[in-house]
gemmi code that builds the backbone of each chain (N, CA, C; Angstrom):
import gemmi

chains = {
    "A": [
        ("UNK", (40.889, 38.414, 150.965), (42.027, 37.646, 151.473), (42.695, 36.898, 150.341)),
        ("UNK", (44.008, 36.979, 150.313), (44.740, 36.341, 149.227), (45.242, 34.973, 149.650)),
        ("UNK", (45.243, 34.078, 148.706), (45.767, 32.746, 148.986), (47.266, 32.664, 148.680)),
        ("UNK", (47.808, 33.753, 148.176), (49.235, 33.787, 147.842), (50.060, 33.756, 149.126)),
        ("UNK", (51.139, 32.949, 149.118), (51.997, 32.900, 150.309), (52.814, 34.181, 150.392)),
        ("UNK", (53.256, 34.558, 151.601), (54.092, 35.765, 151.740), (55.336, 35.689, 150.849)),
        ("UNK", (55.939, 34.488, 150.765), (57.141, 34.337, 149.942), (56.824, 34.616, 148.474)),
        ("UNK", (55.687, 34.112, 148.012), (55.293, 34.326, 146.628), (55.058, 35.802, 146.336)),
        ("UNK", (54.563, 36.513, 147.338), (54.259, 37.924, 147.138), (55.525, 38.781, 146.980)),
        ("UNK", (56.567, 38.440, 147.732), (57.776, 39.291, 147.682), (58.775, 38.852, 146.609)),
        ("UNK", (58.583, 37.647, 146.070), (59.532, 37.161, 145.064), (59.570, 38.060, 143.845)),
        ("UNK", (60.777, 38.376, 143.402), (60.916, 39.176, 142.192), (60.800, 40.670, 142.432)),
        ("UNK", (60.571, 41.056, 143.680), (60.453, 42.491, 143.962), (61.795, 43.133, 144.295)),
        ("UNK", (62.833, 42.316, 144.401), (64.146, 42.863, 144.709), (64.365, 42.941, 146.204)),
        ("UNK", (65.516, 43.489, 146.585), (65.859, 43.592, 148.002), (64.908, 44.545, 148.713)),
        ("UNK", (64.851, 44.419, 150.033), (63.860, 45.165, 150.802), (64.207, 46.643, 150.953)),
        ("UNK", (64.139, 47.371, 149.858), (64.316, 48.810, 149.918), (65.731, 49.302, 150.054)),
        ("UNK", (66.707, 48.361, 149.984), (68.088, 48.786, 150.137), (68.796, 49.016, 148.803)),
        ("UNK", (68.037, 48.855, 147.719), (68.658, 48.933, 146.394), (69.341, 50.241, 146.097)),
        ("UNK", (68.813, 51.333, 146.628), (69.395, 52.632, 146.284), (70.417, 53.097, 147.323)),
        ("UNK", (70.660, 52.288, 148.351), (71.541, 52.749, 149.425), (72.944, 53.068, 148.925)),
        ("UNK", (73.513, 52.144, 148.136), (74.862, 52.357, 147.591), (74.901, 53.636, 146.760)),
        ("UNK", (73.917, 53.745, 145.880), (73.821, 54.910, 145.001), (73.724, 56.200, 145.824)),
        ("UNK", (72.868, 56.172, 146.832), (72.617, 57.366, 147.634), (73.863, 57.786, 148.419)),
        ("UNK", (74.537, 56.835, 149.064), (75.727, 57.172, 149.852), (76.849, 57.660, 148.929)),
        ("UNK", (76.936, 57.049, 147.748), (77.915, 57.505, 146.760), (77.701, 58.990, 146.439)),
        ("UNK", (76.442, 59.367, 146.235), (76.113, 60.766, 145.909), (76.315, 61.673, 147.104)),
        ("UNK", (75.912, 61.193, 148.280), (76.033, 62.003, 149.500), (77.499, 62.339, 149.765)),
        ("UNK", (78.371, 61.320, 149.653), (79.794, 61.559, 149.874), (80.352, 62.440, 148.762)),
        ("UNK", (79.827, 62.275, 147.532), (80.292, 63.105, 146.420), (79.987, 64.571, 146.683)),
        ("UNK", (78.760, 64.838, 147.145), (78.355, 66.219, 147.433), (79.240, 66.802, 148.543)),
        ("UNK", (79.510, 66.011, 149.580), (80.343, 66.493, 150.687), (81.780, 66.733, 150.227)),
        ("UNK", (82.246, 65.908, 149.275), (83.641, 66.017, 148.846), (83.895, 67.229, 147.949)),
        ("UNK", (82.831, 67.816, 147.390), (83.041, 69.009, 146.555), (83.646, 70.146, 147.393)),
        ("UNK", (82.964, 70.615, 148.467), (83.602, 71.673, 149.273), (84.868, 71.203, 149.991)),
        ("UNK", (84.868, 69.966, 150.511), (86.033, 69.473, 151.246), (87.257, 69.375, 150.320)),
        ("UNK", (87.038, 68.861, 149.119), (88.136, 68.700, 148.165), (88.687, 70.034, 147.706)),
        ("UNK", (87.778, 70.964, 147.406), (88.222, 72.288, 146.961), (88.991, 72.971, 148.094)),
        ("UNK", (88.473, 72.853, 149.324), (89.153, 73.441, 150.482), (90.572, 72.873, 150.610)),
        ("UNK", (90.699, 71.547, 150.515), (92.002, 70.907, 150.679), (92.982, 71.368, 149.598)),
        ("UNK", (92.511, 71.381, 148.357), (93.381, 71.770, 147.244), (93.858, 73.216, 147.411)),
        ("UNK", (92.899, 74.116, 147.697), (93.242, 75.538, 147.843), (94.196, 75.736, 149.026)),
        ("UNK", (93.924, 75.047, 150.152), (94.779, 75.195, 151.337), (96.195, 74.727, 151.055)),
        ("UNK", (96.325, 73.582, 150.396), (97.653, 73.045, 150.115), (98.427, 73.962, 149.184)),
        ("UNK", (97.728, 74.457, 148.162), (98.383, 75.339, 147.202), (98.776, 76.660, 147.863)),
        ("UNK", (97.948, 77.118, 148.826), (98.189, 78.412, 149.459), (99.265, 78.363, 150.544)),
        ("UNK", (99.683, 77.161, 150.969), (100.716, 77.069, 152.005), (102.010, 77.725, 151.522)),
        ("UNK", (102.653, 78.522, 152.391), (103.865, 79.219, 151.954), (105.020, 78.274, 151.656)),
        ("UNK", (105.089, 77.143, 152.363), (106.162, 76.174, 152.139), (105.632, 74.789, 152.482)),
        ("UNK", (106.406, 73.771, 152.135), (105.952, 72.410, 152.415), (106.908, 71.679, 153.360)),
        ("UNK", (107.616, 72.446, 154.216), (108.527, 71.801, 155.163), (107.753, 71.254, 156.354)),
        ("UNK", (108.439, 70.462, 157.179), (107.804, 69.758, 158.288), (107.065, 70.692, 159.245)),
        ("UNK", (107.738, 71.757, 159.680), (107.151, 72.651, 160.689), (105.887, 73.332, 160.152)),
        ("UNK", (105.968, 73.834, 158.909), (104.805, 74.500, 158.309), (103.619, 73.547, 158.223)),
        ("UNK", (103.881, 72.328, 157.758), (102.800, 71.357, 157.569), (102.165, 70.965, 158.895)),
        ("UNK", (103.022, 70.687, 159.887), (102.505, 70.249, 161.196), (101.675, 71.352, 161.845)),
        ("UNK", (102.151, 72.596, 161.765), (101.381, 73.667, 162.403), (100.095, 73.951, 161.627)),
        ("UNK", (100.123, 73.699, 160.334), (98.890, 73.842, 159.545), (97.863, 72.784, 159.964)),
        ("UNK", (98.289, 71.530, 160.023), (97.369, 70.436, 160.361), (96.834, 70.578, 161.792)),
        ("UNK", (97.675, 71.119, 162.696), (97.281, 71.218, 164.103), (96.186, 72.255, 164.343)),
        ("UNK", (95.916, 73.122, 163.375), (94.850, 74.108, 163.545), (93.503, 73.429, 163.708)),
        ("UNK", (92.616, 74.051, 164.499), (91.320, 73.432, 164.795), (90.532, 73.106, 163.533)),
        ("UNK", (90.417, 74.123, 162.656), (89.626, 73.915, 161.445), (90.284, 72.914, 160.507)),
        ("UNK", (91.597, 73.026, 160.374), (92.288, 72.103, 159.474), (92.130, 70.671, 159.963)),
        ("UNK", (92.386, 70.445, 161.262), (92.291, 69.085, 161.806), (90.887, 68.525, 161.620)),
        ("UNK", (89.883, 69.365, 161.853), (88.495, 68.913, 161.716), (88.153, 68.588, 160.264)),
        ("UNK", (88.420, 69.551, 159.381), (88.050, 69.360, 157.975), (88.866, 68.245, 157.333)),
        ("UNK", (90.148, 68.156, 157.720), (91.001, 67.107, 157.164), (90.505, 65.719, 157.592)),
        ("UNK", (90.092, 65.600, 158.855), (89.531, 64.327, 159.331), (88.263, 63.982, 158.562)),
        ("UNK", (87.399, 64.984, 158.376), (86.167, 64.755, 157.616), (86.479, 64.355, 156.186)),
        ("UNK", (87.483, 65.029, 155.604), (87.868, 64.696, 154.232), (88.326, 63.246, 154.141)),
        ("UNK", (89.187, 62.837, 155.096), (89.725, 61.469, 155.065), (88.598, 60.440, 155.173)),
        ("UNK", (87.678, 60.665, 156.105), (86.565, 59.723, 156.291), (85.672, 59.674, 155.054)),
        ("UNK", (85.300, 60.850, 154.544), (84.397, 60.906, 153.394), (85.056, 60.328, 152.146)),
        ("UNK", (86.315, 60.715, 151.918), (87.023, 60.235, 150.726), (87.233, 58.721, 150.791)),
        ("UNK", (87.530, 58.197, 151.976), (87.722, 56.749, 152.117), (86.431, 56.004, 151.802)),
        ("UNK", (85.346, 56.534, 152.291), (84.047, 55.914, 152.065), (83.687, 55.941, 150.572)),
        ("UNK", (83.847, 57.120, 149.977), (83.555, 57.309, 148.558), (84.440, 56.396, 147.703)),
        ("UNK", (85.715, 56.311, 148.096), (86.664, 55.467, 147.370), (86.275, 53.997, 147.492)),
        ("UNK", (85.876, 53.609, 148.690), (85.453, 52.219, 148.908), (84.281, 51.858, 147.993)),
        ("UNK", (83.301, 52.753, 147.914), (82.136, 52.498, 147.070), (82.526, 52.449, 145.598)),
        ("UNK", (83.430, 53.337, 145.195), (83.858, 53.386, 143.798), (84.633, 52.146, 143.401)),
        ("UNK", (85.594, 51.760, 144.240), (86.404, 50.572, 143.953), (85.515, 49.326, 143.949)),
        ("UNK", (84.510, 49.330, 144.826), (83.573, 48.200, 144.875), (82.898, 47.995, 143.515)),
        ("UNK", (82.445, 49.098, 142.902), (81.771, 48.995, 141.604), (82.741, 48.499, 140.534)),
        ("UNK", (83.979, 49.002, 140.595), (84.991, 48.580, 139.618), (85.238, 47.072, 139.748)),
        ("UNK", (85.387, 46.594, 140.992), (85.612, 45.155, 141.218), (84.411, 44.358, 140.706)),
        ("UNK", (83.215, 44.810, 141.045), (82.009, 44.081, 140.618), (81.885, 44.033, 139.098)),
        ("UNK", (82.379, 45.077, 138.427), (82.263, 45.129, 136.966), (83.310, 44.273, 136.259)),
        ("UNK", (84.517, 44.232, 136.792), (85.605, 43.621, 136.026), (86.083, 42.282, 136.564)),
        ("UNK", (85.828, 41.981, 137.842), (86.260, 40.684, 138.374), (85.076, 39.720, 138.254)),
        ("UNK", (85.170, 38.776, 137.334), (84.013, 37.927, 137.054), (84.001, 36.631, 137.857)),
        ("UNK", (85.162, 36.235, 138.389), (85.209, 35.016, 139.190), (84.596, 35.306, 140.571)),
        ("UNK", (83.572, 34.542, 140.930), (82.812, 34.835, 142.164), (83.682, 34.849, 143.425)),
        ("UNK", (84.551, 33.841, 143.541), (85.393, 33.752, 144.732), (86.353, 34.917, 144.825)),
        ("UNK", (87.023, 35.175, 143.701), (87.995, 36.268, 143.654), (87.303, 37.603, 143.897)),
        ("UNK", (86.083, 37.722, 143.354), (85.321, 38.960, 143.528), (85.050, 39.221, 145.013)),
        ("UNK", (84.573, 38.194, 145.701), (84.255, 38.345, 147.125), (85.499, 38.700, 147.927)),
        ("UNK", (86.603, 37.967, 147.651), (87.848, 38.240, 148.375), (88.306, 39.681, 148.102)),
        ("UNK", (88.252, 40.106, 146.833), (88.678, 41.465, 146.478), (87.845, 42.508, 147.214)),
        ("UNK", (86.530, 42.277, 147.275), (85.649, 43.242, 147.934), (85.968, 43.348, 149.422)),
        ("UNK", (86.215, 42.194, 150.048), (86.515, 42.196, 151.478), (87.853, 42.890, 151.735)),
        ("UNK", (88.864, 42.533, 150.928), (90.189, 43.138, 151.097), (90.105, 44.649, 150.898)),
        ("UNK", (89.408, 45.070, 149.839), (89.261, 46.507, 149.560), (88.581, 47.215, 150.733)),
        ("UNK", (87.553, 46.583, 151.286), (86.858, 47.175, 152.427), (87.774, 47.339, 153.628)),
        ("UNK", (88.552, 46.285, 153.917), (89.480, 46.329, 155.046), (90.558, 47.397, 154.833)),
        ("UNK", (91.127, 47.420, 153.616), (92.191, 48.393, 153.326), (91.661, 49.813, 153.509)),
        ("UNK", (90.437, 50.066, 153.022), (89.871, 51.408, 153.163), (89.620, 51.762, 154.628)),
        ("UNK", (89.167, 50.782, 155.405), (88.933, 51.035, 156.829), (90.250, 51.378, 157.530)),
        ("UNK", (91.320, 50.623, 157.195), (92.629, 50.878, 157.801), (93.135, 52.264, 157.397)),
        ("UNK", (92.977, 52.606, 156.111), (93.428, 53.920, 155.627), (92.709, 55.043, 156.370)),
        ("UNK", (91.391, 54.914, 156.500), (90.609, 55.956, 157.173), (91.060, 56.104, 158.630)),
        ("UNK", (91.229, 54.968, 159.320), (91.627, 55.008, 160.730), (93.024, 55.600, 160.884)),
        ("UNK", (93.957, 55.139, 160.034), (95.324, 55.658, 160.082), (95.354, 57.168, 159.845)),
        ("UNK", (94.602, 57.603, 158.844), (94.590, 59.019, 158.480), (94.071, 59.892, 159.606)),
        ("UNK", (92.935, 59.498, 160.167), (92.343, 60.304, 161.239), (93.259, 60.275, 162.472)),
        ("UNK", (93.817, 59.096, 162.768), (94.723, 59.004, 163.917), (95.934, 59.919, 163.719)),
        ("UNK", (96.484, 59.914, 162.512), (97.653, 60.758, 162.231), (97.325, 62.232, 162.447)),
        ("UNK", (96.159, 62.649, 161.939), (95.752, 64.052, 162.094), (95.598, 64.396, 163.575)),
        ("UNK", (94.933, 63.515, 164.338), (94.709, 63.779, 165.755), (96.033, 63.795, 166.523)),
        ("UNK", (96.935, 62.888, 166.159), (98.226, 62.840, 166.836), (99.001, 64.143, 166.616)),
        ("UNK", (98.932, 64.642, 165.372), (99.602, 65.914, 165.072), (98.915, 67.051, 165.836)),
        ("UNK", (97.569, 67.042, 165.839), (96.819, 68.125, 166.478), (97.016, 68.159, 167.991)),
        ("UNK", (97.073, 66.988, 168.628), (97.169, 66.947, 170.086), (98.601, 66.861, 170.599)),
        ("UNK", (99.461, 66.205, 169.819), (100.755, 65.877, 170.393), (101.937, 66.687, 169.916)),
        ("UNK", (101.769, 67.514, 168.883), (102.882, 68.223, 168.235), (104.156, 67.375, 168.201)),
        ("UNK", (104.236, 66.415, 167.278), (105.394, 65.515, 167.201), (106.681, 66.256, 166.876)),
        ("UNK", (107.789, 65.679, 167.334), (109.084, 66.319, 167.094), (109.792, 65.720, 165.878)),
    ],
    "B": [
        ("UNK", (76.538, 26.919, 135.644), (75.617, 27.992, 135.246), (75.972, 28.478, 133.844)),
        ("UNK", (74.940, 28.738, 133.060), (75.153, 29.234, 131.700), (75.808, 30.627, 131.748)),
        ("UNK", (76.767, 30.830, 130.832), (77.427, 32.133, 130.789), (76.428, 33.195, 130.365)),
        ("UNK", (76.317, 34.232, 131.179), (75.361, 35.287, 130.876), (76.090, 36.532, 130.379)),
        ("UNK", (75.388, 37.361, 129.617), (76.048, 38.591, 129.153), (76.366, 39.495, 130.339)),
        ("UNK", (77.561, 40.040, 130.346), (77.982, 40.868, 131.462), (78.254, 42.292, 131.003)),
        ("UNK", (77.873, 43.223, 131.859), (78.174, 44.626, 131.583), (79.424, 44.989, 132.386)),
        ("UNK", (80.275, 45.908, 131.994), (80.210, 46.695, 130.765), (80.816, 45.974, 129.555)),
        ("UNK", (80.237, 46.213, 128.401), (80.722, 45.582, 127.167), (81.770, 46.481, 126.528)),
        ("UNK", (82.996, 46.399, 127.054), (84.030, 47.329, 126.596), (84.271, 47.248, 125.085)),
        ("UNK", (84.151, 46.039, 124.522), (84.554, 45.865, 123.123), (83.524, 46.400, 122.138)),
        ("UNK", (82.264, 46.575, 122.578), (81.275, 47.041, 121.597), (80.896, 48.509, 121.798)),
        ("UNK", (81.448, 49.148, 122.850), (81.156, 50.569, 123.040), (81.830, 51.394, 121.943)),
        ("UNK", (81.173, 52.457, 121.537), (81.805, 53.379, 120.590), (82.371, 54.558, 121.359)),
        ("UNK", (83.703, 54.557, 121.506), (84.343, 55.579, 122.329), (84.317, 56.959, 121.676)),
        ("UNK", (83.911, 57.020, 120.407), (83.834, 58.333, 119.755), (82.647, 59.125, 120.277)),
        ("UNK", (81.738, 58.447, 120.979), (80.683, 59.175, 121.687), (81.338, 59.775, 122.929)),
        ("UNK", (81.421, 61.112, 122.975), (82.219, 61.716, 124.032), (81.654, 61.480, 125.422)),
        ("UNK", (80.329, 61.334, 125.496), (79.751, 61.102, 126.810), (80.239, 59.771, 127.384)),
        ("UNK", (80.529, 58.822, 126.490), (81.020, 57.525, 126.931), (82.469, 57.641, 127.385)),
        ("UNK", (83.236, 58.399, 126.621), (84.640, 58.618, 126.954), (84.763, 59.312, 128.308)),
        ("UNK", (83.887, 60.316, 128.535), (83.967, 61.056, 129.789), (83.546, 60.184, 130.968)),
        ("UNK", (82.599, 59.292, 130.721), (82.159, 58.392, 131.790), (83.275, 57.428, 132.172)),
        ("UNK", (83.943, 56.889, 131.161), (85.038, 55.956, 131.414), (86.195, 56.676, 132.108)),
        ("UNK", (86.470, 57.904, 131.651), (87.560, 58.685, 132.244), (87.267, 58.982, 133.710)),
        ("UNK", (85.987, 59.144, 134.036), (85.620, 59.414, 135.430), (86.005, 58.228, 136.317)),
        ("UNK", (85.807, 57.033, 135.785), (86.159, 55.823, 136.532), (87.677, 55.718, 136.686)),
        ("UNK", (88.407, 55.959, 135.606), (89.873, 55.851, 135.650), (90.458, 56.882, 136.620)),
        ("UNK", (89.956, 58.138, 136.541), (90.482, 59.162, 137.447), (90.103, 58.848, 138.894)),
        ("UNK", (88.953, 58.197, 139.086), (88.559, 57.786, 140.437), (89.555, 56.797, 141.018)),
        ("UNK", (90.018, 55.857, 140.174), (91.012, 54.877, 140.636), (92.332, 55.584, 140.968)),
        ("UNK", (92.715, 56.549, 140.122), (93.938, 57.317, 140.400), (93.815, 58.032, 141.743)),
        ("UNK", (92.620, 58.570, 142.026), (92.422, 59.287, 143.284), (92.440, 58.349, 144.486)),
        ("UNK", (92.032, 57.097, 144.288), (92.145, 56.115, 145.371), (93.613, 55.880, 145.707)),
        ("UNK", (94.450, 55.839, 144.659), (95.896, 55.737, 144.880), (96.377, 57.004, 145.588)),
        ("UNK", (95.813, 58.154, 145.195), (96.156, 59.419, 145.824), (95.832, 59.427, 147.313)),
        ("UNK", (94.705, 58.805, 147.663), (94.314, 58.700, 149.078), (95.363, 57.899, 149.849)),
        ("UNK", (95.824, 56.816, 149.228), (96.860, 55.973, 149.830), (98.130, 56.796, 150.086)),
        ("UNK", (98.529, 57.583, 149.078), (99.719, 58.428, 149.205), (99.519, 59.458, 150.315)),
        ("UNK", (98.316, 60.049, 150.347), (98.019, 61.081, 151.342), (98.101, 60.511, 152.758)),
        ("UNK", (97.587, 59.308, 152.961), (97.624, 58.702, 154.298), (99.070, 58.374, 154.689)),
        ("UNK", (99.860, 57.916, 153.715), (101.278, 57.647, 153.981), (101.986, 58.933, 154.416)),
        ("UNK", (101.675, 60.009, 153.697), (102.269, 61.322, 153.976), (101.877, 61.805, 155.381)),
        ("UNK", (100.582, 61.701, 155.720), (100.111, 62.137, 157.035), (100.717, 61.299, 158.155)),
        ("UNK", (100.804, 59.982, 157.909), (101.369, 59.096, 158.918), (102.829, 59.438, 159.162)),
        ("UNK", (103.568, 59.731, 158.075), (104.969, 60.115, 158.205), (105.095, 61.400, 159.019)),
        ("UNK", (104.197, 62.361, 158.747), (104.204, 63.623, 159.501), (103.950, 63.373, 160.984)),
        ("UNK", (102.990, 62.477, 161.262), (102.594, 62.216, 162.650), (103.693, 61.511, 163.431)),
        ("UNK", (104.615, 60.851, 162.702), (105.665, 60.106, 163.397), (106.882, 60.970, 163.705)),
        ("UNK", (106.814, 62.238, 163.338), (107.887, 63.148, 163.716), (108.804, 63.527, 162.562)),
        ("UNK", (109.667, 64.501, 162.833), (110.480, 65.090, 161.759), (111.488, 64.106, 161.172)),
        ("UNK", (112.025, 63.211, 162.015), (112.993, 62.216, 161.521), (112.330, 61.270, 160.526)),
        ("UNK", (111.170, 60.741, 160.942), (110.422, 59.817, 160.080), (110.000, 60.523, 158.802)),
        ("UNK", (109.633, 61.817, 158.938), (109.195, 62.576, 157.764), (110.355, 62.765, 156.792)),
        ("UNK", (111.535, 63.030, 157.355), (112.718, 63.199, 156.502), (113.015, 61.906, 155.737)),
        ("UNK", (112.828, 60.768, 156.419), (113.053, 59.476, 155.739), (112.022, 59.270, 154.635)),
        ("UNK", (110.750, 59.594, 154.947), (109.676, 59.428, 153.963), (109.857, 60.364, 152.779)),
        ("UNK", (110.544, 61.479, 153.046), (110.759, 62.487, 152.012), (111.541, 61.929, 150.822)),
        ("UNK", (112.416, 60.928, 151.111), (113.185, 60.323, 150.021), (112.251, 59.737, 148.974)),
        ("UNK", (111.161, 59.136, 149.464), (110.178, 58.536, 148.557), (109.214, 59.608, 148.033)),
        ("UNK", (108.724, 60.468, 148.967), (107.704, 61.458, 148.606), (108.256, 62.575, 147.720)),
        ("UNK", (109.581, 62.793, 147.794), (110.161, 63.880, 147.017), (110.832, 63.427, 145.726)),
        ("UNK", (110.721, 62.129, 145.428), (111.395, 61.603, 144.239), (110.709, 62.066, 142.956)),
        ("UNK", (111.414, 61.911, 141.850), (110.876, 62.326, 140.553), (109.611, 61.554, 140.200)),
        ("UNK", (109.625, 60.243, 140.489), (108.448, 59.413, 140.190), (107.242, 59.893, 140.991)),
        ("UNK", (107.494, 60.291, 142.249), (106.407, 60.772, 143.100), (105.824, 62.063, 142.536)),
        ("UNK", (106.715, 62.942, 142.023), (106.237, 64.213, 141.465), (105.358, 63.972, 140.240)),
        ("UNK", (105.736, 62.961, 139.452), (104.934, 62.576, 138.293), (103.539, 62.121, 138.756)),
        ("UNK", (103.551, 61.348, 139.852), (102.294, 60.851, 140.418), (101.431, 62.010, 140.933)),
        ("UNK", (102.073, 63.022, 141.573), (101.313, 64.180, 142.060), (100.632, 64.889, 140.897)),
        ("UNK", (101.368, 65.002, 139.779), (100.792, 65.616, 138.582), (99.553, 64.853, 138.132)),
        ("UNK", (99.670, 63.522, 138.115), (98.534, 62.675, 137.707), (97.372, 62.836, 138.671)),
        ("UNK", (97.693, 62.940, 139.980), (96.639, 63.069, 140.989), (95.919, 64.412, 140.843)),
        ("UNK", (96.697, 65.485, 140.609), (96.083, 66.807, 140.428), (95.159, 66.798, 139.212)),
        ("UNK", (95.640, 66.215, 138.099), (94.828, 66.146, 136.878), (93.575, 65.309, 137.128)),
        ("UNK", (93.748, 64.171, 137.810), (92.619, 63.284, 138.090), (91.615, 63.984, 139.000)),
        ("UNK", (92.126, 64.743, 139.992), (91.255, 65.465, 140.911), (90.409, 66.478, 140.148)),
        ("UNK", (91.069, 67.263, 139.285), (90.357, 68.287, 138.513), (89.272, 67.641, 137.660)),
        ("UNK", (89.627, 66.563, 136.987), (88.656, 65.908, 136.106), (87.496, 65.293, 136.890)),
        ("UNK", (87.845, 64.527, 137.934), (86.832, 63.799, 138.703), (85.861, 64.763, 139.390)),
        ("UNK", (86.396, 65.906, 139.848), (85.560, 66.928, 140.489), (84.527, 67.471, 139.510)),
        ("UNK", (84.993, 67.864, 138.317), (84.095, 68.506, 137.352), (83.145, 67.482, 136.716)),
        ("UNK", (83.685, 66.319, 136.362), (82.828, 65.277, 135.793), (81.811, 64.807, 136.836)),
        ("UNK", (82.230, 64.811, 138.111), (81.327, 64.410, 139.194), (80.180, 65.400, 139.340)),
        ("UNK", (80.490, 66.693, 139.186), (79.440, 67.717, 139.247), (78.423, 67.480, 138.126)),
        ("UNK", (78.924, 67.071, 136.946), (78.031, 66.781, 135.828), (77.117, 65.600, 136.170)),
        ("UNK", (77.693, 64.601, 136.831), (76.882, 63.454, 137.239), (75.807, 63.870, 138.237)),
        ("UNK", (76.161, 64.794, 139.143), (75.180, 65.245, 140.130), (74.046, 66.006, 139.450)),
        ("UNK", (74.379, 66.770, 138.394), (73.328, 67.461, 137.633), (72.443, 66.427, 136.946)),
        ("UNK", (73.069, 65.422, 136.365), (72.299, 64.349, 135.711), (71.340, 63.683, 136.688)),
        ("UNK", (71.810, 63.521, 137.948), (70.997, 62.832, 138.956), (69.686, 63.565, 139.232)),
        ("UNK", (69.663, 64.874, 138.933), (68.422, 65.617, 139.134), (67.513, 65.478, 137.913)),
        ("UNK", (67.978, 64.742, 136.893), (67.161, 64.522, 135.707), (67.367, 65.548, 134.612)),
        ("UNK", (68.346, 66.447, 134.822), (68.589, 67.496, 133.831), (69.764, 67.133, 132.917)),
        ("UNK", (69.752, 67.670, 131.728), (70.906, 67.557, 130.825), (71.144, 66.181, 130.245)),
        ("UNK", (70.111, 65.351, 130.204), (70.306, 63.970, 129.757), (70.066, 63.775, 128.261)),
        ("UNK", (69.576, 64.827, 127.583), (69.369, 64.694, 126.135), (70.705, 64.482, 125.448)),
        ("UNK", (70.655, 63.794, 124.295), (71.887, 63.437, 123.588), (72.751, 64.659, 123.275)),
        ("UNK", (72.104, 65.689, 122.693), (72.860, 66.880, 122.303), (73.429, 67.577, 123.536)),
        ("UNK", (72.639, 67.630, 124.609), (73.094, 68.283, 125.848), (74.305, 67.550, 126.428)),
        ("UNK", (74.239, 66.213, 126.442), (75.336, 65.464, 127.060), (76.595, 65.529, 126.203)),
        ("UNK", (76.422, 65.644, 124.886), (77.595, 65.819, 124.016), (78.258, 67.167, 124.313)),
        ("UNK", (77.418, 68.176, 124.476), (77.943, 69.514, 124.774), (78.632, 69.535, 126.134)),
        ("UNK", (77.966, 68.957, 127.143), (78.544, 69.010, 128.489), (79.805, 68.150, 128.570)),
        ("UNK", (79.899, 67.118, 127.721), (81.120, 66.307, 127.686), (82.310, 67.186, 127.302)),
        ("UNK", (82.111, 68.010, 126.281), (83.173, 68.935, 125.872), (83.475, 69.936, 126.970)),
        ("UNK", (82.406, 70.465, 127.577), (82.592, 71.457, 128.650), (83.413, 70.862, 129.786)),
        ("UNK", (83.138, 69.586, 130.143), (83.865, 68.928, 131.222), (85.338, 68.781, 130.860)),
        ("UNK", (85.614, 68.342, 129.635), (86.997, 68.131, 129.209), (87.774, 69.451, 129.245)),
        ("UNK", (87.164, 70.499, 128.695), (87.844, 71.801, 128.649), (88.048, 72.362, 130.058)),
        ("UNK", (86.986, 72.338, 130.871), (87.077, 72.890, 132.234), (88.106, 72.123, 133.059)),
        ("UNK", (88.116, 70.789, 132.924), (89.067, 69.982, 133.695), (90.500, 70.296, 133.283)),
        ("UNK", (90.716, 70.472, 131.972), (92.052, 70.816, 131.491), (92.517, 72.128, 132.085)),
        ("UNK", (91.618, 73.135, 132.079), (91.971, 74.453, 132.603), (92.317, 74.365, 134.091)),
        ("UNK", (91.449, 73.704, 134.858), (91.679, 73.584, 136.306), (92.979, 72.821, 136.580)),
        ("UNK", (93.187, 71.715, 135.847), (94.375, 70.891, 136.071), (95.650, 71.665, 135.769)),
        ("UNK", (95.658, 72.370, 134.628), (96.853, 73.130, 134.250), (97.105, 74.249, 135.251)),
        ("UNK", (96.022, 74.949, 135.654), (96.167, 76.049, 136.611), (96.722, 75.539, 137.939)),
        ("UNK", (96.152, 74.448, 138.451), (96.598, 73.896, 139.734), (98.023, 73.360, 139.630)),
        ("UNK", (98.304, 72.653, 138.555), (99.641, 72.093, 138.365), (100.675, 73.197, 138.301)),
        ("UNK", (100.359, 74.225, 137.522), (101.259, 75.363, 137.369), (101.497, 76.034, 138.716)),
        ("UNK", (100.413, 76.300, 139.419), (100.439, 76.942, 140.725), (101.253, 76.097, 141.712)),
        ("UNK", (100.944, 74.800, 141.761), (101.599, 73.912, 142.723), (103.099, 73.806, 142.467)),
        ("UNK", (103.478, 73.583, 141.210), (104.888, 73.338, 140.939), (105.683, 74.630, 140.820)),
        ("UNK", (105.050, 75.671, 140.298), (105.730, 76.939, 140.110), (105.983, 77.631, 141.452)),
        ("UNK", (104.954, 77.626, 142.287), (105.053, 78.312, 143.575), (106.082, 77.671, 144.493)),
        ("UNK", (106.389, 76.391, 144.208), (107.293, 75.657, 145.084), (108.738, 75.673, 144.587)),
        ("UNK", (108.987, 76.393, 143.513), (110.314, 76.313, 142.922), (111.418, 76.676, 143.891)),
        ("UNK", (111.116, 77.655, 144.766), (112.127, 78.087, 145.712), (112.389, 77.082, 146.839)),
        ("UNK", (111.412, 76.215, 147.139), (111.546, 75.346, 148.317), (112.068, 73.966, 147.978)),
    ],
}
model = gemmi.Model(1)
for chain_id, residues in chains.items():
    chain = gemmi.Chain(chain_id)
    for i, (resn, *xyz) in enumerate(residues, 1):
        res = gemmi.Residue()
        res.name, res.seqid = resn, gemmi.SeqId(i, " ")
        for name, pos in zip(("N", "CA", "C"), xyz):
            atom = gemmi.Atom()
            atom.name, atom.element = name, gemmi.Element(name[0])
            atom.pos, atom.b_iso = gemmi.Position(*pos), 0.0
            res.add_atom(atom)
        chain.add_residue(res)
    model.add_chain(chain)
structure = gemmi.Structure()
structure.add_model(model)
structure.setup_entities()
């Protein structure tokens, strides 16, 4: 039996196993973005034209709408994690750092929601 | 609180080490791609709001400055994709020796240039008629 207090035992050991979470999600989204990104680039380049009707009918396709939504969500998440590291590295003022991180998180959430909503609206509603 | 040393130490890094240059470039291209995401969401939102709204957005999206930005985004995409693949290989513990990383730094730069030029050429050339 140890006389060491529980607090003394965990001190200096770091966070409770969450240390690699940021790193892991960054990699997971990176791996997912390889096929998604290549698909998006090839699809855009392969489109015969870039007028409104062509684009809308392209996005409205089942596979396009699905993959595009996945791309938006994954890219937003990956971007959020990346910008977070940049802010943590270069913004040294604690208050400004926290505000920047929160704002960046909110902006990314809004972008992801807007993007997916736009894709779904095009897919379901065929806008005029 | 006493001022503590903070990373990254931009002023003492030797940028002539190509692995360092490629790492920094990965961060810069990542920021460009975040801007690209913003542009993409604006574009999708304009599309979702209908042809009239899209035509209005086209004034901004079709401008010369926007085309310059698309070029930057394509180049950043090509670089970030290939440099990112190198990072994923590193994550498995491979290719971390000094000589290997110097070699792969060159490979990344060359491959990214080829992909960027090919995509840029394809994107802008194929659209000349439209």
